[in-house]
MARPA-915019 format. One record per residue (C-alpha): residue number from 0; x, y, z. Coordinates in steps of 0.25 Angstrom, whole numbers, plus 5000, padded with zeros to 4 digits. Example, Ala and Ser with C-alpha at 12.3 -4.5 7.8 and 13.67 -1.06 7.14 Angstrom:
<sites>
+------+------+------+------+
! banu !    u !    v !    w !
+------+------+------+------+
!    0 ! 5049 ! 4982 ! 5031 !
!    1 ! 5055 ! 4996 ! 5029 !
+------+------+------+------+
</sites>
This chain:
<sites>
+------+------+------+------+
! banu !    u !    v !    w !
+------+------+------+------+
!    0 ! 4800 ! 5035 ! 4721 !
!    1 ! 4811 ! 5038 ! 4731 !
!    2 ! 4818 ! 5046 ! 4720 !
!    3 ! 4805 ! 5054 ! 4717 !
!    4 ! 4803 ! 5057 ! 4732 !
!    5 ! 4818 ! 5062 ! 4733 !
!    6 ! 4816 ! 5071 ! 4721 !
!    7 ! 4803 ! 5077 ! 4727 !
!    8 ! 4810 ! 5080 ! 4740 !
!    9 ! 4822 ! 5086 ! 4734 !
!   10 ! 4813 ! 5095 ! 4725 !
!   11 ! 4805 ! 5099 ! 4737 !
!   12 ! 4817 ! 5102 ! 4745 !
!   13 ! 4823 ! 5110 ! 4734 !
!   14 ! 4810 ! 5118 ! 4732 !
!   15 ! 4810 ! 5121 ! 4747 !
!   16 ! 4824 ! 5126 ! 4747 !
!   17 ! 4822 ! 5135 ! 4735 !
!   18 ! 4809 ! 5140 ! 4741 !
!   19 ! 4817 ! 5144 ! 4754 !
!   20 ! 4828 ! 5150 ! 4746 !
!   21 ! 4818 ! 5159 ! 4738 !
!   22 ! 4811 ! 5163 ! 4750 !
!   23 ! 4824 ! 5167 ! 4757 !
!   24 ! 4828 ! 5175 ! 4744 !
!   25 ! 4814 ! 5182 ! 4744 !
!   26 ! 4816 ! 5186 ! 4758 !
!   27 ! 4830 ! 5191 ! 4755 !
!   28 ! 4825 ! 5199 ! 4743 !
!   29 ! 4814 ! 5205 ! 4751 !
!   30 ! 4824 ! 5210 ! 4761 !
!   31 ! 4832 ! 5216 ! 4751 !
!   32 ! 4820 ! 5223 ! 4744 !
!   33 ! 4816 ! 5228 ! 4758 !
!   34 ! 4830 ! 5234 ! 4760 !
!   35 ! 4832 ! 5240 ! 4746 !
!   36 ! 4819 ! 5247 ! 4746 !
!   37 ! 4819 ! 5261 ! 4740 !
!   38 ! 4824 ! 5273 ! 4747 !
!   39 ! 4813 ! 5278 ! 4757 !
!   40 ! 4806 ! 5291 ! 4754 !
!   41 ! 4806 ! 5301 ! 4765 !
!   42 ! 4794 ! 5310 ! 4763 !
!   43 ! 4793 ! 5325 ! 4768 !
!   44 ! 4787 ! 5325 ! 4782 !
!   45 ! 4791 ! 5311 ! 4786 !
!   46 ! 4791 ! 5306 ! 4800 !
!   47 ! 4803 ! 5297 ! 4803 !
!   48 ! 4799 ! 5285 ! 4810 !
!   49 ! 4810 ! 5280 ! 4819 !
!   50 ! 4807 ! 5266 ! 4824 !
!   51 ! 4816 ! 5263 ! 4835 !
!   52 ! 4813 ! 5249 ! 4840 !
!   53 ! 4822 ! 5237 ! 4842 !
!   54 ! 4837 ! 5238 ! 4840 !
!   55 ! 4844 ! 5249 ! 4834 !
!   56 ! 4857 ! 5242 ! 4830 !
!   57 ! 4870 ! 5249 ! 4827 !
!   58 ! 4871 ! 5244 ! 4813 !
!   59 ! 4862 ! 5235 ! 4804 !
!   60 ! 4867 ! 5226 ! 4793 !
!   61 ! 4857 ! 5232 ! 4783 !
!   62 ! 4854 ! 5218 ! 4778 !
!   63 ! 4840 ! 5218 ! 4773 !
!   64 ! 4838 ! 5203 ! 4776 !
!   65 ! 4842 ! 5205 ! 4791 !
!   66 ! 4833 ! 5217 ! 4792 !
!   67 ! 4821 ! 5210 ! 4785 !
!   68 ! 4823 ! 5196 ! 4792 !
!   69 ! 4833 ! 5197 ! 4803 !
!   70 ! 4827 ! 5209 ! 4811 !
!   71 ! 4839 ! 5218 ! 4809 !
!   72 ! 4835 ! 5233 ! 4811 !
!   73 ! 4833 ! 5241 ! 4798 !
!   74 ! 4842 ! 5252 ! 4804 !
!   75 ! 4853 ! 5254 ! 4814 !
!   76 ! 4858 ! 5265 ! 4824 !
!   77 ! 4865 ! 5273 ! 4813 !
!   78 ! 4852 ! 5273 ! 4804 !
!   79 ! 4843 ! 5278 ! 4815 !
!   80 ! 4852 ! 5289 ! 4819 !
!   81 ! 4856 ! 5293 ! 4804 !
!   82 ! 4841 ! 5293 ! 4800 !
!   83 ! 4837 ! 5302 ! 4812 !
!   84 ! 4849 ! 5311 ! 4808 !
!   85 ! 4844 ! 5312 ! 4794 !
!   86 ! 4829 ! 5313 ! 4797 !
!   87 ! 4833 ! 5325 ! 4806 !
!   88 ! 4837 ! 5333 ! 4794 !
!   89 ! 4828 ! 5327 ! 4784 !
!   90 ! 4817 ! 5337 ! 4781 !
!   91 ! 4808 ! 5326 ! 4776 !
!   92 ! 4808 ! 5320 ! 4790 !
!   93 ! 4799 ! 5329 ! 4799 !
!   94 ! 4798 ! 5320 ! 4812 !
!   95 ! 4802 ! 5307 ! 4818 !
!   96 ! 4794 ! 5296 ! 4825 !
!   97 ! 4801 ! 5288 ! 4835 !
!   98 ! 4795 ! 5274 ! 4837 !
!   99 ! 4803 ! 5268 ! 4848 !
!  100 ! 4801 ! 5255 ! 4855 !
!  101 ! 4811 ! 5244 ! 4860 !
!  102 ! 4823 ! 5251 ! 4854 !
!  103 ! 4836 ! 5243 ! 4857 !
!  104 ! 4849 ! 5249 ! 4856 !
!  105 ! 4862 ! 5252 ! 4864 !
!  106 ! 4861 ! 5265 ! 4872 !
!  107 ! 4871 ! 5272 ! 4863 !
!  108 ! 4863 ! 5269 ! 4851 !
!  109 ! 4850 ! 5275 ! 4858 !
!  110 ! 4858 ! 5287 ! 4861 !
!  111 ! 4862 ! 5289 ! 4846 !
!  112 ! 4848 ! 5287 ! 4842 !
!  113 ! 4843 ! 5297 ! 4852 !
!  114 ! 4853 ! 5308 ! 4848 !
!  115 ! 4848 ! 5306 ! 4833 !
!  116 ! 4834 ! 5308 ! 4838 !
!  117 ! 4838 ! 5320 ! 4846 !
!  118 ! 4844 ! 5326 ! 4833 !
!  119 ! 4832 ! 5323 ! 4825 !
!  120 ! 4823 ! 5330 ! 4836 !
!  121 ! 4832 ! 5343 ! 4836 !
!  122 ! 4828 ! 5345 ! 4822 !
!  123 ! 4814 ! 5349 ! 4827 !
!  124 ! 4807 ! 5337 ! 4820 !
!  125 ! 4797 ! 5330 ! 4829 !
!  126 ! 4800 ! 5317 ! 4834 !
!  127 ! 4790 ! 5308 ! 4842 !
!  128 ! 4793 ! 5295 ! 4849 !
!  129 ! 4783 ! 5283 ! 4851 !
!  130 ! 4784 ! 5269 ! 4856 !
!  131 ! 4770 ! 5264 ! 4852 !
!  132 ! 4764 ! 5254 ! 4861 !
!  133 ! 4778 ! 5248 ! 4864 !
!  134 ! 4786 ! 5250 ! 4877 !
!  135 ! 4797 ! 5261 ! 4877 !
!  136 ! 4809 ! 5259 ! 4886 !
!  137 ! 4821 ! 5268 ! 4889 !
!  138 ! 4828 ! 5266 ! 4876 !
!  139 ! 4816 ! 5269 ! 4868 !
!  140 ! 4813 ! 5281 ! 4877 !
!  141 ! 4827 ! 5286 ! 4876 !
!  142 ! 4825 ! 5288 ! 4861 !
!  143 ! 4810 ! 5292 ! 4861 !
!  144 ! 4812 ! 5303 ! 4871 !
!  145 ! 4819 ! 5311 ! 4861 !
!  146 ! 4806 ! 5313 ! 4854 !
!  147 ! 4797 ! 5325 ! 4855 !
!  148 ! 4786 ! 5316 ! 4861 !
!  149 ! 4786 ! 5302 ! 4865 !
!  150 ! 4773 ! 5294 ! 4863 !
!  151 ! 4769 ! 5280 ! 4867 !
!  152 ! 4756 ! 5272 ! 4865 !
!  153 ! 4747 ! 5270 ! 4877 !
!  154 ! 4750 ! 5255 ! 4878 !
!  155 ! 4765 ! 5257 ! 4878 !
!  156 ! 4774 ! 5257 ! 4891 !
!  157 ! 4787 ! 5263 ! 4895 !
!  158 ! 4800 ! 5258 ! 4901 !
!  159 ! 4807 ! 5268 ! 4909 !
!  160 ! 4815 ! 5261 ! 4920 !
!  161 ! 4830 ! 5263 ! 4917 !
!  162 ! 4841 ! 5255 ! 4912 !
!  163 ! 4849 ! 5242 ! 4916 !
!  164 ! 4861 ! 5234 ! 4912 !
!  165 ! 4862 ! 5219 ! 4912 !
!  166 ! 4875 ! 5212 ! 4912 !
!  167 ! 4876 ! 5197 ! 4909 !
!  168 ! 4885 ! 5187 ! 4917 !
!  169 ! 4890 ! 5174 ! 4912 !
!  170 ! 4899 ! 5169 ! 4923 !
!  171 ! 4890 ! 5158 ! 4928 !
!  172 ! 4888 ! 5153 ! 4914 !
!  173 ! 4902 ! 5152 ! 4911 !
!  174 ! 4905 ! 5145 ! 4924 !
!  175 ! 4894 ! 5135 ! 4920 !
!  176 ! 4901 ! 5133 ! 4907 !
!  177 ! 4914 ! 5131 ! 4913 !
!  178 ! 4920 ! 5143 ! 4905 !
!  179 ! 4930 ! 5152 ! 4912 !
!  180 ! 4931 ! 5166 ! 4905 !
!  181 ! 4946 ! 5171 ! 4903 !
!  182 ! 4945 ! 5186 ! 4905 !
!  183 ! 4956 ! 5197 ! 4906 !
!  184 ! 4951 ! 5211 ! 4911 !
!  185 ! 4958 ! 5223 ! 4917 !
!  186 ! 4950 ! 5232 ! 4926 !
!  187 ! 4937 ! 5231 ! 4935 !
!  188 ! 4928 ! 5238 ! 4925 !
!  189 ! 4931 ! 5228 ! 4913 !
!  190 ! 4917 ! 5222 ! 4914 !
!  191 ! 4916 ! 5215 ! 4901 !
!  192 ! 4920 ! 5201 ! 4906 !
!  193 ! 4912 ! 5202 ! 4919 !
!  194 ! 4900 ! 5194 ! 4914 !
!  195 ! 4910 ! 5182 ! 4912 !
!  196 ! 4916 ! 5182 ! 4926 !
!  197 ! 4905 ! 5188 ! 4935 !
!  198 ! 4891 ! 5186 ! 4938 !
!  199 ! 4888 ! 5201 ! 4942 !
!  200 ! 4894 ! 5215 ! 4939 !
!  201 ! 4907 ! 5219 ! 4945 !
!  202 ! 4906 ! 5232 ! 4953 !
!  203 ! 4914 ! 5239 ! 4942 !
!  204 ! 4905 ! 5234 ! 4931 !
!  205 ! 4892 ! 5238 ! 4938 !
!  206 ! 4898 ! 5252 ! 4940 !
!  207 ! 4901 ! 5254 ! 4926 !
!  208 ! 4888 ! 5248 ! 4921 !
!  209 ! 4880 ! 5256 ! 4931 !
!  210 ! 4887 ! 5269 ! 4926 !
!  211 ! 4883 ! 5265 ! 4911 !
!  212 ! 4869 ! 5263 ! 4916 !
!  213 ! 4868 ! 5275 ! 4924 !
!  214 ! 4873 ! 5283 ! 4912 !
!  215 ! 4863 ! 5277 ! 4902 !
!  216 ! 4852 ! 5280 ! 4912 !
!  217 ! 4857 ! 5295 ! 4913 !
!  218 ! 4858 ! 5297 ! 4898 !
!  219 ! 4844 ! 5291 ! 4897 !
!  220 ! 4838 ! 5299 ! 4908 !
!  221 ! 4844 ! 5312 ! 4903 !
!  222 ! 4839 ! 5309 ! 4889 !
!  223 ! 4825 ! 5307 ! 4893 !
!  224 ! 4826 ! 5320 ! 4902 !
!  225 ! 4831 ! 5328 ! 4891 !
!  226 ! 4820 ! 5323 ! 4881 !
!  227 ! 4808 ! 5324 ! 4890 !
!  228 ! 4813 ! 5337 ! 4896 !
!  229 ! 4814 ! 5331 ! 4910 !
!  230 ! 4824 ! 5332 ! 4922 !
!  231 ! 4832 ! 5320 ! 4922 !
!  232 ! 4828 ! 5317 ! 4936 !
!  233 ! 4814 ! 5315 ! 4931 !
!  234 ! 4818 ! 5305 ! 4921 !
!  235 ! 4827 ! 5298 ! 4931 !
!  236 ! 4815 ! 5297 ! 4941 !
!  237 ! 4806 ! 5291 ! 4930 !
!  238 ! 4816 ! 5280 ! 4926 !
!  239 ! 4819 ! 5276 ! 4941 !
!  240 ! 4804 ! 5276 ! 4945 !
!  241 ! 4797 ! 5271 ! 4933 !
!  242 ! 4798 ! 5258 ! 4925 !
!  243 ! 4788 ! 5253 ! 4915 !
!  244 ! 4778 ! 5264 ! 4912 !
!  245 ! 4765 ! 5263 ! 4904 !
!  246 ! 4763 ! 5273 ! 4893 !
!  247 ! 4754 ! 5282 ! 4902 !
!  248 ! 4765 ! 5282 ! 4913 !
!  249 ! 4776 ! 5285 ! 4903 !
!  250 ! 4767 ! 5297 ! 4898 !
!  251 ! 4764 ! 5302 ! 4912 !
!  252 ! 4779 ! 5301 ! 4916 !
!  253 ! 4783 ! 5310 ! 4904 !
!  254 ! 4790 ! 5299 ! 4896 !
!  255 ! 4779 ! 5300 ! 4885 !
!  256 ! 4772 ! 5312 ! 4879 !
!  257 ! 4759 ! 5305 ! 4875 !
!  258 ! 4753 ! 5291 ! 4872 !
!  259 ! 4749 ! 5291 ! 4857 !
!  260 ! 4747 ! 5280 ! 4846 !
!  261 ! 4754 ! 5280 ! 4833 !
!  262 ! 4743 ! 5288 ! 4825 !
!  263 ! 4743 ! 5299 ! 4836 !
!  264 ! 4758 ! 5300 ! 4834 !
!  265 ! 4756 ! 5301 ! 4819 !
!  266 ! 4746 ! 5312 ! 4822 !
!  267 ! 4756 ! 5319 ! 4831 !
!  268 ! 4767 ! 5319 ! 4819 !
!  269 ! 4757 ! 5324 ! 4809 !
!  270 ! 4753 ! 5336 ! 4819 !
!  271 ! 4768 ! 5339 ! 4821 !
!  272 ! 4771 ! 5339 ! 4806 !
!  273 ! 4759 ! 5347 ! 4802 !
!  274 ! 4752 ! 5336 ! 4795 !
!  275 ! 4737 ! 5334 ! 4795 !
!  276 ! 4731 ! 5322 ! 4802 !
!  277 ! 4727 ! 5315 ! 4788 !
!  278 ! 4742 ! 5317 ! 4783 !
!  279 ! 4751 ! 5305 ! 4782 !
!  280 ! 4762 ! 5305 ! 4792 !
!  281 ! 4774 ! 5302 ! 4783 !
!  282 ! 4784 ! 5292 ! 4790 !
!  283 ! 4797 ! 5286 ! 4787 !
!  284 ! 4803 ! 5275 ! 4795 !
!  285 ! 4818 ! 5276 ! 4800 !
!  286 ! 4821 ! 5263 ! 4793 !
!  287 ! 4817 ! 5269 ! 4780 !
!  288 ! 4823 ! 5283 ! 4783 !
!  289 ! 4837 ! 5277 ! 4785 !
!  290 ! 4837 ! 5272 ! 4771 !
!  291 ! 4835 ! 5286 ! 4765 !
!  292 ! 4847 ! 5290 ! 4758 !
!  293 ! 4855 ! 5303 ! 4761 !
!  294 ! 4853 ! 5308 ! 4747 !
!  295 ! 4838 ! 5308 ! 4750 !
!  296 ! 4840 ! 5320 ! 4759 !
!  297 ! 4854 ! 5326 ! 4755 !
!  298 ! 4854 ! 5335 ! 4767 !
!  299 ! 4857 ! 5323 ! 4776 !
!  300 ! 4871 ! 5319 ! 4777 !
!  301 ! 4874 ! 5309 ! 4787 !
!  302 ! 4888 ! 5305 ! 4788 !
!  303 ! 4894 ! 5293 ! 4795 !
!  304 ! 4903 ! 5295 ! 4807 !
!  305 ! 4917 ! 5290 ! 4809 !
!  306 ! 4921 ! 5286 ! 4823 !
!  307 ! 4936 ! 5287 ! 4826 !
!  308 ! 4940 ! 5276 ! 4836 !
!  309 ! 4954 ! 5278 ! 4842 !
!  310 ! 4961 ! 5267 ! 4849 !
!  311 ! 4973 ! 5258 ! 4850 !
!  312 ! 4971 ! 5253 ! 4836 !
!  313 ! 4971 ! 5267 ! 4830 !
!  314 ! 4959 ! 5275 ! 4824 !
!  315 ! 4947 ! 5267 ! 4819 !
!  316 ! 4936 ! 5274 ! 4810 !
!  317 ! 4922 ! 5268 ! 4811 !
!  318 ! 4912 ! 5273 ! 4801 !
!  319 ! 4897 ! 5271 ! 4803 !
!  320 ! 4894 ! 5271 ! 4788 !
!  321 ! 4900 ! 5274 ! 4774 !
!  322 ! 4893 ! 5286 ! 4771 !
!  323 ! 4896 ! 5299 ! 4764 !
!  324 ! 4903 ! 5307 ! 4775 !
!  325 ! 4909 ! 5305 ! 4789 !
!  326 ! 4909 ! 5313 ! 4801 !
!  327 ! 4921 ! 5310 ! 4810 !
!  328 ! 4918 ! 5310 ! 4825 !
!  329 ! 4931 ! 5308 ! 4833 !
!  330 ! 4925 ! 5314 ! 4846 !
!  331 ! 4913 ! 5306 ! 4848 !
!  332 ! 4913 ! 5297 ! 4860 !
!  333 ! 4909 ! 5282 ! 4858 !
!  334 ! 4896 ! 5278 ! 4864 !
!  335 ! 4896 ! 5266 ! 4873 !
!  336 ! 4884 ! 5257 ! 4875 !
!  337 ! 4882 ! 5246 ! 4884 !
!  338 ! 4874 ! 5234 ! 4880 !
!  339 ! 4871 ! 5224 ! 4891 !
!  340 ! 4870 ! 5208 ! 4889 !
!  341 ! 4858 ! 5201 ! 4893 !
!  342 ! 4854 ! 5187 ! 4898 !
!  343 ! 4861 ! 5178 ! 4908 !
!  344 ! 4864 ! 5183 ! 4922 !
!  345 ! 4863 ! 5198 ! 4923 !
!  346 ! 4866 ! 5210 ! 4932 !
!  347 ! 4857 ! 5222 ! 4931 !
!  348 ! 4861 ! 5237 ! 4933 !
!  349 ! 4850 ! 5247 ! 4933 !
+------+------+------+------+
</sites>
């Protein structure tokens, strides 16, 4: 009897283990199938739907399992900018629809995306930006303002109250843990170690962080002023006096062009593209468009870029990808982004 119960338990355990293995294998095959789908077809008269929500990573692994179950973005910064460059010269793409809400990216990445959007706009193809019923903040609007028109739904709201930086300090925590950091530094502006030896910003560090923040604010205000045909003082006054705005208040302030729902925006595109009201608005998402091969429209030739870094160790070449051709850029200046840590004791600059 004991032998029989042991046999039954072992058999059940084996079956459960096999079932789990088959289930995991099924999920993996499903992810592979999703990633190896056929080349997307771009129909003439298509609208490129650029969904910019959540993070825009510098690079994605391309692992279908990570994208299907790990929450990895389907495209990275290079994919977004390259897709916009290709769409600008692709005769089948006649317009772009920016769907922006909650975009998360370093400031340098946002500037790259904005430049790609401006290049698309210069072709004369219509471009509209919407936030739906979500909130739109400064990062969202920095990109959306490129569009010919910016729309939101009546229930949406708008954040337009400027920028701030946070610096986290660990000195008290280290003291409680009886940890003494051993630090060597030269110069008063070498602030990387300050979180471990101070509880607040040094005057020098506050000065340089404030300069970074002021520069970012001026770049943002100038971009908004240029896009909305404003004087920069108007943008500055708005960001200093307003905070959280309703969609109606943002419309009255001139940040939005109208309050429209999705079907109304589709009608706008149809009118702009010369379609009848009953015609189908052909759309292709950017995560599909990035998978369109260059051979599918041979007039597009996007080359990788080589950056030449000269330093004490000599010259180091960094290539973005292993594509057909290369464009050497030895004069381009590096872009510097600042990402602030969060949590623990903080000092705020705004």
